[in-house]
VEXMARZA-386050 format. One record per residue (C-alpha): residue number from 1; x, y, z; chain. Coordinates in nm, 2 decimals, padded with zeros to 4 digits. Layout:
BEGIN
[r NUM [X Y Z] "A"]
...
END
This chain:
BEGIN
[r 1 [-03.80 -04.53 01.21] "A"]
[r 2 [-04.00 -04.77 01.42] "A"]
[r 3 [-03.83 -04.96 01.69] "A"]
[r 4 [-03.86 -05.31 01.47] "A"]
[r 5 [-03.67 -05.14 01.17] "A"]
[r 6 [-03.39 -05.02 01.39] "A"]
[r 7 [-03.37 -05.37 01.56] "A"]
[r 8 [-03.36 -05.56 01.23] "A"]
[r 9 [-03.10 -05.30 01.10] "A"]
[r 10 [-02.86 -05.35 01.38] "A"]
[r 11 [-02.93 -05.72 01.35] "A"]
[r 12 [-02.83 -05.72 00.98] "A"]
[r 13 [-02.49 -05.52 01.05] "A"]
[r 14 [-02.39 -05.76 01.32] "A"]
[r 15 [-02.45 -06.08 01.09] "A"]
[r 16 [-02.27 -05.91 00.80] "A"]
[r 17 [-01.99 -05.81 01.03] "A"]
[r 18 [-01.98 -06.19 01.18] "A"]
[r 19 [-01.99 -06.34 00.82] "A"]
[r 20 [-01.67 -06.09 00.72] "A"]
[r 21 [-01.51 -06.19 01.03] "A"]
[r 22 [-01.56 -06.57 00.94] "A"]
[r 23 [-01.47 -06.53 00.59] "A"]
[r 24 [-01.13 -06.36 00.65] "A"]
[r 25 [-01.03 -06.63 00.92] "A"]
[r 26 [-01.13 -06.91 00.66] "A"]
[r 27 [-00.92 -06.73 00.39] "A"]
[r 28 [-00.62 -06.71 00.60] "A"]
[r 29 [-00.64 -07.08 00.71] "A"]
[r 30 [-00.69 -07.18 00.34] "A"]
[r 31 [-00.38 -06.97 00.25] "A"]
[r 32 [-00.18 -07.15 00.51] "A"]
[r 33 [-00.28 -07.48 00.39] "A"]
[r 34 [-00.21 -07.39 00.04] "A"]
[r 35 [00.12 -07.29 00.10] "A"]
[r 36 [00.20 -07.61 00.30] "A"]
[r 37 [00.07 -07.81 00.00] "A"]
[r 38 [00.28 -07.61 -00.23] "A"]
[r 39 [00.60 -07.67 -00.01] "A"]
[r 40 [00.53 -08.04 00.00] "A"]
[r 41 [00.48 -08.05 -00.38] "A"]
[r 42 [00.81 -07.86 -00.45] "A"]
[r 43 [01.02 -08.09 -00.20] "A"]
[r 44 [00.88 -08.41 -00.37] "A"]
[r 45 [00.97 -08.25 -00.71] "A"]
[r 46 [01.34 -08.19 -00.57] "A"]
[r 47 [01.34 -08.58 -00.44] "A"]
[r 48 [01.22 -08.69 -00.77] "A"]
[r 49 [01.51 -08.49 -00.95] "A"]
[r 50 [01.75 -08.64 -00.68] "A"]
[r 51 [01.65 -09.00 -00.78] "A"]
[r 52 [01.66 -08.92 -01.14] "A"]
[r 53 [02.03 -08.78 -01.06] "A"]
[r 54 [02.10 -09.11 -00.89] "A"]
[r 55 [01.98 -09.32 -01.19] "A"]
[r 56 [02.20 -09.10 -01.44] "A"]
[r 57 [02.53 -09.26 -01.51] "A"]
[r 58 [02.84 -09.05 -01.37] "A"]
[r 59 [02.95 -08.99 -01.74] "A"]
[r 60 [02.63 -08.77 -01.81] "A"]
[r 61 [02.65 -08.57 -01.46] "A"]
[r 62 [02.47 -08.82 -01.25] "A"]
[r 63 [02.54 -08.98 -00.94] "A"]
[r 64 [02.51 -09.36 -01.05] "A"]
[r 65 [02.87 -09.43 -00.89] "A"]
[r 66 [02.83 -09.23 -00.57] "A"]
[r 67 [02.76 -09.42 -00.26] "A"]
[r 68 [02.41 -09.37 -00.17] "A"]
[r 69 [02.30 -08.98 -00.21] "A"]
[r 70 [02.68 -08.86 -00.13] "A"]
[r 71 [02.77 -08.59 -00.35] "A"]
[r 72 [02.43 -08.45 -00.45] "A"]
[r 73 [02.36 -08.08 -00.45] "A"]
[r 74 [02.08 -07.88 -00.56] "A"]
[r 75 [02.28 -07.71 -00.82] "A"]
[r 76 [02.39 -08.05 -01.00] "A"]
[r 77 [01.99 -08.08 -01.08] "A"]
[r 78 [01.93 -07.72 -01.20] "A"]
[r 79 [01.83 -07.54 -00.87] "A"]
[r 80 [01.95 -07.18 -00.85] "A"]
[r 81 [02.11 -07.14 -00.49] "A"]
[r 82 [02.05 -06.82 -00.27] "A"]
[r 83 [01.67 -06.74 -00.44] "A"]
[r 84 [01.38 -06.63 -00.21] "A"]
[r 85 [01.43 -06.32 00.02] "A"]
[r 86 [01.46 -06.53 00.35] "A"]
[r 87 [01.66 -06.81 00.22] "A"]
[r 88 [02.03 -06.89 00.30] "A"]
[r 89 [02.29 -06.85 00.03] "A"]
[r 90 [02.31 -07.24 00.03] "A"]
[r 91 [01.92 -07.30 -00.01] "A"]
[r 92 [01.69 -07.32 -00.30] "A"]
[r 93 [01.43 -07.05 -00.29] "A"]
[r 94 [01.07 -06.97 -00.45] "A"]
[r 95 [00.75 -06.78 -00.36] "A"]
[r 96 [00.66 -07.10 -00.15] "A"]
[r 97 [00.94 -07.14 00.09] "A"]
[r 98 [01.33 -07.24 00.14] "A"]
[r 99 [01.49 -07.56 00.04] "A"]
[r 100 [01.80 -07.74 00.16] "A"]
[r 101 [01.92 -08.10 00.13] "A"]
[r 102 [02.15 -08.32 00.33] "A"]
[r 103 [02.30 -08.63 00.15] "A"]
[r 104 [02.42 -08.92 00.30] "A"]
[r 105 [02.50 -09.27 00.21] "A"]
[r 106 [02.16 -09.40 00.33] "A"]
[r 107 [01.94 -09.10 00.23] "A"]
[r 108 [01.89 -08.77 00.14] "A"]
[r 109 [01.69 -08.53 00.36] "A"]
[r 110 [01.53 -08.23 00.21] "A"]
[r 111 [01.39 -07.96 00.44] "A"]
[r 112 [01.16 -07.72 00.32] "A"]
[r 113 [01.01 -07.42 00.52] "A"]
[r 114 [00.81 -07.10 00.52] "A"]
[r 115 [00.85 -06.91 00.80] "A"]
[r 116 [00.60 -06.65 00.73] "A"]
[r 117 [00.33 -06.92 00.74] "A"]
[r 118 [00.47 -07.15 00.97] "A"]
[r 119 [00.49 -07.44 00.73] "A"]
[r 120 [00.76 -07.67 00.71] "A"]
[r 121 [00.81 -08.02 00.54] "A"]
[r 122 [01.09 -08.28 00.56] "A"]
[r 123 [01.11 -08.53 00.28] "A"]
[r 124 [01.33 -08.85 00.27] "A"]
[r 125 [01.47 -09.02 -00.01] "A"]
[r 126 [01.58 -09.38 00.07] "A"]
[r 127 [01.61 -09.53 -00.29] "A"]
[r 128 [01.51 -09.48 -00.64] "A"]
[r 129 [01.17 -09.61 -00.67] "A"]
[r 130 [00.85 -09.39 -00.58] "A"]
[r 131 [00.78 -09.59 -00.27] "A"]
[r 132 [01.12 -09.48 -00.14] "A"]
[r 133 [01.01 -09.13 -00.07] "A"]
[r 134 [00.84 -09.03 00.27] "A"]
[r 135 [00.76 -08.69 00.40] "A"]
[r 136 [00.67 -08.54 00.75] "A"]
[r 137 [00.48 -08.20 00.74] "A"]
[r 138 [00.50 -07.97 01.04] "A"]
[r 139 [00.57 -07.62 01.14] "A"]
[r 140 [00.88 -07.40 01.04] "A"]
[r 141 [00.94 -07.30 01.39] "A"]
[r 142 [00.94 -07.66 01.52] "A"]
[r 143 [01.09 -07.84 01.22] "A"]
[r 144 [00.92 -08.19 01.14] "A"]
[r 145 [01.10 -08.53 01.23] "A"]
[r 146 [01.32 -08.67 00.97] "A"]
[r 147 [01.11 -08.92 00.78] "A"]
[r 148 [01.18 -09.30 00.82] "A"]
[r 149 [01.25 -09.53 00.54] "A"]
[r 150 [00.89 -09.68 00.41] "A"]
[r 151 [00.87 -10.03 00.43] "A"]
[r 152 [00.75 -10.08 00.09] "A"]
[r 153 [01.12 -09.94 -00.02] "A"]
[r 154 [01.27 -10.23 -00.18] "A"]
[r 155 [01.59 -10.05 -00.35] "A"]
[r 156 [01.69 -09.85 -00.07] "A"]
[r 157 [02.05 -09.72 -00.07] "A"]
[r 158 [02.15 -09.89 00.25] "A"]
[r 159 [02.05 -10.25 00.14] "A"]
END
């Protein structure tokens, strides 16, 4: 082979190697973002289920008589606790991450995290309308801050 052919061969191998490395990095970043989106989706679904629980009469297993979200638990809305490989026994877990709730008279805070992908989300439920759900996204190691009640929330629990 001539000098020029060897140079083109080496250049081709370098370009293909760089393309593979960039592709692997892009795939990893996309996987982390997809997991983050899935955790947010699951946490907002739990928030929606909590709002439905709050609107349901107590005679039907709901929390309309409860002060705010006190008395709410994941089991009351059909989530099986202890799922997932890294979840606590008191948490709901699925392929996306682990989810725990902290109910109070003024709000319900849902924490979702996936330590393997360093993804985390906190979702706050401050009332029974869709405008009363707020989210903060961050890492699992450095948990996101508690969300604050949105100004558009007109039927908040603390009103």
